[in-house]
N, C-alpha and C positions, 0 to 999 in steps of 0.2 A: 833380858829385865822390861815388864813390861811399863809402855809410856801411860800417867794415866792423864786422861783432859783434861782441860783445863775448862772454866769456868769459857772460854771467850771459843772455844772448838766446840763445845756441847751448843752454844746460841750459833755458834755457825751455824754448824750442821744442819738447826731446828728451823732458819732460817733458808739454807735451799730446801731444805724439802716440803717448804709450805711453799716455795715459787716453784720449783717444780711439783710438784699435785698439780699443779694452773696451767702447766704447757701441755699441748698433744702427748701422746706418747711419739714418737721419734720415728718409730716403724712398722704404727698398726695399721694396718687393714683395718679403712676406715668404714669403706662399704661393703661386708662380713659387720661389725661393730653397731652399723644402720642397721643392717637386717636382725642383726640378735636381739635389740631396745625394738627395734620396731617402731623406731622416727627415724624422718629425716628432720633433723632444724635446719630451715633455710634464714638468712636473716635480706634484711630491706625495712626500708625507713613509710611507713603512710605519713606520715602528714603533708599535704598536699600533692601527695605524689595520684594520685588519679589520671588514670584507668591499670592503676599498674596492682597499688593493691593500698582500702583506705577503708575508710571503715564503711558499712553500709550505713545511707540516708535512714531506715525503718526502722534498722535494729545496730547504734552504735555499736554494743559489746560484739558485733561479727561484721570479719573481713572478707570483700569482695573484692574485683578485680580479676583483667586477663590470667593477668602472673599468681594468680589466691590460684586457679584452676592450672592451669599449668602446672604448679606446684604440685595438687593431688592429683594427678594425670599424671605426673612423672614421678611419684612417690610409689604410686600404685602399680606401678611399669617393676619397679623394683621390690612392690612386696609388704613397703608401708604405711605407714600415714604422713603429713607431713605436717609439724610440729613451726610457727610462723615466732620470728624472733622478733624484738621491736629493735631499731638501732638507727644511729645517726648515716645518713650517707654516704657522706664523705666519712666517716671512720668502716667502715663494712668493712677496709682489710683486716684492720687489728681487727676488730673483731672472730676474723675471719684468722689468720695467723695463733689468736691467743688459743683457739679451742671451743671459744663460746657458739660458733653455729659452723657449720657440716659444706654449707653454700650458703655464695649470694647469688643472689636471683632480684636482683632489682630494677631493672631497668640499665644494666651495669654497662656500659660498649667495651667495646675491643678493643682492644693499643695494643703498641707493643709493647713499653714499655708496665703494663699487667700482666701483659701474658710472659715477661722473664719471668717475673715472680712468683706469678701465680697459676693454678691449669689452668684452659679453659678448653667450655665444652661446644660445639659445633653451635651455628649459631643458631637464635628458639624465635627470631624477629630481624626484617631492614628493615632499617628506619634513615627516615628523610626529616629533615629541620623546618622548620613556616618561621616566619615572618609576622610578628601580630603589630599591629599597630592601633589608637582610639580612630574610631569614626570623627570625619573630618578634617584628618593627621597627616603623616605623609604618606603614600601611594602607592609609591616605588622603594625600593630600593635603591636603587642612584637617588634620592630624596634626603640620603642620611651621610652623602660625602661633603667632605668641610667647601664652603663657600668662603668668604672674605667677605667682612663686616656680618653674616651669621653669626653665632656660637654654637661651638659644635652641637651636633646633635647627642642623644643617649640612648645608650641599647641597655637595659637593666635582662640579667639574665642569671641563674644559676649556675653559681663558683662549682668548680673544676668537674664539670662535663661533657662531650662535647658541641655542646650550644656555645659553649667558654672557648672551645677550646678554637673553634670556626672563629667566632666575632676575632683573638686574640690573630691567629693569622692570614687576615683578610681587612675588619675593620677600626685594627687596631689605633692606627696612622689619621683616620676620618674621622671617627664615635668616639667619645667616652665609654669604656666598656663598663655595667656600675652590676656585680654579683652581691648575689642573694644567696639567703637559706634556704629558700623554699620559690617555688617556682609561682605558686599563686601569688605568694609576695609582687616577686616580681613584676604579672598583671596589677595586681590593686595599684601598683608604682603610677603604674603605663594612667591604669583611667584616672585618674587623682592627677593625671598632669605634670607630674614629677619625673616622668621621661618621656620619649618620645615612644618607644619600641621595646618589643622585648623576642626573643629567639628563643623556641620552643622545642621538644622534641615535634615529630609531626601527629607522634595515638594524645599525645597530649592536649596541643593546640585541634585537632579533633573532637578530644569528649570535653572542650571546654567551651566549645562555639557558640553552646547551646546553654546552656549552662548561667544563670547571677555569676559565678564569679569571672564566664567572656562576654559580660555586657557594658556598650558599644567599647570591645575588638573583634578587630577585622581583620585579614586574610592578608597581608600587604605580597602579592609576585606569588611565586613559584614558588613550591618546595625543594631546596640544595643542599646538598652533602650528600651522603652514604654511609652508612655507620653500618653498624651489630649487636647485636644484642647480647652478651652470647652468660654464661655462670660458669662463677670461679669455682676452684677447692683450691686450698694447700697443694703445694709443688710434685708432693709427695706420692698423690693419689690420682694417679694417674688412670685407677683399677675402676672408682669412683667415676671419673669421666668420664671413659668410655662405656660402660652400665649409663651412665647418662645421654648419651649418645645415643649411642642405641634407641632406647627410650623415645626420644626428638624425633629420631627417625619410622619409631610404628606409627607413632603421636599422626606425623606428617603425612601416610600414605596408608591410614587406610579416613581420614580423614576429620577426627578427632580435635587437631590442631587447630587446623579452617573454623572449626563452628564455636569453639571458645575466641578467636578470635570476631568473627561476625557476628555475635551473641556482641559482642561493648566494641565491636566497629570501631575497628582495630588492622582490620585484615585487606591488602591493598596486594596489586598486581605485584606488585615486585617479589610478593614470600612466596608467588610459587618456586622459586630460584633459591629456596634455603637452603635443601639440598646441595643442589650446586655450588655454595656461594664458603668461597676460601678465606680467611679477610689472611689467612700469611705470606696467601698474593701480593699480600695489598699491601707489606711494612713496610717496604721502603716507602710507600705515601705517605702511611701514619702516621712515621719515626718527626717527631716534633727538631729544628734543631735547636730549641733548649734541649731537648735529651740528648742530640748529639754532643754540648757543651757541657755538656753534667757527665758526658761518660772519657771527654779530653779534659779537663780541667779536677773531675770532680768535688764531694757539694763547699765546703767553705767559700772555693771560688767561685763556679755557677750559681751557688744560687746561697752565696752569703750578702750582696747588694740587694735584692733581693729583697731581703727579710732587716734589714737593713735599714734599708725602706716603711717597711710597715712596721718595724721602731720605732720613727722620725710621726705615724701619726701616731703612733700608741703614745707616746711623749705628749704630743700639739696634741691632743684629747686632755691630760695629763695635765696641764702644765696652764691651758686653760677653766677648767672645769674648777680644779682643788677651788681655789682664787674665789671663783662667784661662790661657791659654797662654802667658803670659808666667809664673806659678804653675807649673802640672804641666811646662814644659819644665825650671825653674827644678832641681824634684826630683829629675827624671829623667838628668837631668846631673848632682846631684850621685851618685844611686846611681852613676852608671856612673863615675863619679871615686872615689871613696871606698867603697861600698858591701860587701856579701859578694860571692864570687863568679855566683852564681846568681842574686840580683836586674839582675849591673853585666850577666848576660848575656841577659835576659828583657830587660830595662832597651835594651838592643841590639836585639833584632829586634823591638822597640815603634819604632821609630825605626826602623829600614829597611823592618816594611813597610807603615807610612806614609807613610813619602817614596816608596817604589815603589809605590803603587797611588792612584789620580784621586780627590781630594775627591768627585767625583760618584758617583762605588762605595762610600765610606763614611758619606755621608748617605743612599743606596740603601739602606745594613747597619742604619744606628739608625733613620730611619724606615718602611721597608716591608718587615724583614725580619725585625728583636727586634722588633715587638711580635708574631707567629705563635711565638713558643717563652716571650713573656714574660707575667705575667701584666698586664701596664698598658703603655701606648702611649708616644708623646708629639707631643704641639701641635708643625706646627709653625717655629716662631719656633725653642720648645726645643730640636726634633732639630739646628734648623739652628745653634743657635750651640755644643751638645755639637758636632756635628759640623768648625766651626771652629778651634774650639778644641784640639780634644784632634788633627788637622790641623800647626793651625800650632805646636802644641807637638814638634813630630818637628824642628822648623828652628829653635823656641825654643833647645832644650834643645842642639843642634850649637851657637849659638850661644852658649851660656851655656861651656859643654865647654869653646869653647877662648881664653874668655875666665878662664878657674877655671885652664887652663893655658896660660894667660899670668905669672901669677903666680908669683912666685920658689919654689920652692918651699922656699929659707931664711926662707921668713914661717912656715910652717906648723911648718918644724920651732923658731923662736924662739917661737913661741908654744904649742911644751910644755912646751917648756924652763920660758917663767913658769910652769907649772903649769897653767894654763887642758885644758879636755880638749878630743879633738880634733873637737864639735860646737858649743864653745865657739870654739874659735879658727875656724871656718867662720863663723862667723855677726855677729865684728863685727874677724876681720881679713879671710878670705877673701874669701868674698862678696858685699861690699860695692865691692873695690873691684873682683874680677868685672865686677861691676852699672856700675858706672861704666864698663867697656870697653866693654859690649857695647851702650847706648845708644843711640849709633847706630843698628849695623845690625836692631837690633828697633825703632825707632822707623823706617826703612823699610818692614818688616814693617810696622807698624801701618796706614802707606800703604798698603804691597801689600791688605792684606784688604778695605778700603774697596772692591775692583774685584771682587777673591774672594767678597766678597758673591752676587754674579746668579749664582756659580751655585744656590748655594738656590732657583733659580726651580723646577727641578725638586722641588724639597719640598715645589712650595704657596706658596713664603714670593711673594710679593711687593711685590720689593724696586724699585728704579732702570730697573736695564735689563732686568726683567722687564715695569713695566710704560711703558716705551718701547716695547716693543716689540709690549703689544699695541696701544696709542694710532698708534704707526705706518703698523701693518695695517688699525687702523678706520678711518682718515684718509686716508692717504697721506702727512703730510704726516711727507718720513724727516728730507728735511736739517735745518726747524727743529727739528723734534722733539729730533734725534739733537745739533744747538746746544746743544738747551736743555738737553740729561741732562748733554751734555760741562763745562756750566758746572760744571752740581751737583758732579758728581767732582772737581774744579778748587777749587774753594770752600769742600769737604770735606778734600780733601791737604793741599793749598796750604800751607796756616795751619803743618799740620805737619814737611813740608818746608821750609820755611822755620824751625822749632824742630830737626829734625836735623844741622843744615848750622849754627848756632849753638849745637849742644851740642858737636859735633865740634871746630870750633876751639877750643870753651871746653876741652876731654879734651885736647885733643892736646897743647894748652896749657900743660896741669897735666901733664901726661907718663905721664898714663893711658892711649892708645893707644898707646904704645909699650912693648912690655914689658922691662922690664929682666934680667939675664944671675943665674943661679939663683947 
């Protein structure tokens, strides 16, 4: 007897086929596939990433940078052409794992944790780290030491990179380390006086020294640290990595590599030792205590506390921003309904501008641009609270306006007939009823804000999603950390979902959810 597949079986087969279609073949020889298609896809992030890969100032549609030329040279050695794929720097390993890119080539440092889960090439660049401070600011590394009676110094840095790891390992007890999504954002906030210094990879520090982004900044002390940029491929593609290793050696021996680096001003004396560099020999020094802790205790015990603290930041941003948004939204709604015409027009413009522009752009304006025109600046958390509150106030204003319009016009007329002023009638009659009507949608926005706080990572607020990205990048435990992060978000939002559902039932039963005729 032949079993007839049920609909559930058929759906399961379709879902599995779709999922499998997005995964790279388990035993495919990627090198042969690259040569067959004639293209090697390399992943990188061009956002604030000069001199590695960035848009040509004279032709923004064209990418330039020493890694762009290196990718072209490596691809030519393999008999193919190079094709760039834009990715977020922190999530490049996920793009690689999913097969969306063939290799990672973007100033990705060699580390023991990365080498365990990806195949690493021989180094193509030896880097050091350079501290930058404002003109007239700190003059040496020692100026960053904690001193009684003085606020702790703040050092801005790109999150998830070697510079961040160096600061956490050597300066966490003396200074506050503020992590950004981009190096240029960190530099900008040092220039604005928000932070005291920033730590960059030396090639980037040298490149920006004579550019507008480096104006007002100066080198502090000698370069520190030493590490290696390598190319990463999926762990089963050792043959591809061997071919890339051979290509790097040929480029070095015939001088083409030095020519590329000289053209971009990044060749240093340390590059003479590229062929003898052996990151594996330094594995013991590179392995962090955090990695050792993970090996002993597992993901939840090693990183659960870190994610829980980040969730606390998510809760803080939400419970402070949302009440402010509700209050501001109610004020805007009242002005649009009952205010003078000039103010009504201004509030309408306020709502449309905020709803028509991304919250990320609004955060950039508050945190990065306003300090350039105002005599003061905002801390990352303060800017995040202001940005979320202002953005959400536009949506709350529309919700409250709908609630106010749902109140029969006769109630205002009756209140005025009883001798109440318009303000008293609004305060005692109209607004209380409108607030009851809008409780469910406002509660839903409260829940949505828990998730929208993730955008605040662009202004150096380490909330739950940002912390997840950094840990997933450094450990490779994407699924386990994602499950833990999702569980924390659910724990934060589900109680509010229950409250919203109960309030909706209660208010609907009381007749508040159904507008009455005028």
